[in-house]
N, C-alpha and C positions, 0 to 999 in steps of 0.2 A: 169692471168688477172690483178692482182695488179701492176705488172711490166709494163704492157701496159698502164694502167691508169697513173702511175707515169711518164713514158716516154712522154706521151701525154701532161701532165700538164707542164712538164719542157720545152717541145717544144713550147707550146703556150705562156708560160711566157717569154721565150727567144725571140720569134717573137714580142711580145708586147713591150719588152724593145728595140728591134731594131727599131721598128716603132717610138717609142717615142724619141729615140736618133736621128734618121734621120729626122723625120718630126715634132717633137714637140707635143704639146698638141692637136693641130688640127688633127694630124694624128691618135692619140688615139681616139679622138671623132669620126672620120670617121670610124675607125675600129670597134668601139663599136656600132655605128649605123648600120653598115653592118651586124655585128654578131647578134644583136638583131633582125633586120629585117628578117634575114634568119631563126632564130630559131622560131620567132613568125609568120613566113610566111606572112610578111607585105611587099608588094612590094614598098610602098612609103618610108618606113624607110630604107630598104636595098638600094633603088635607091639613096636616099640622102647620105647615107654612101659611096656608090660607087663613086658618083660624087665628094664628098669631098676628097676621096683618090686620084681620078684621077687628080683633080686640084692640090693637093699637089705634086704628082709625076711629072706632066707636067709643073708645075710652075718653075720660075727661082730659082736656088739655091743661097742662100744668104751666 
């Protein structure tokens, strides 16, 4: 079980670093809002996070 928790933590940290590298601080904000909304079962918070991420992905690459 500790190996699974460690692997999960490394995977999440790696994904967060990728999002920040690719989409900057707004990508992290969107990911954070989405995660908090899902854990708190808040449709408004998770929807805002999903919209922010969708706009970051669909927007023009600079």
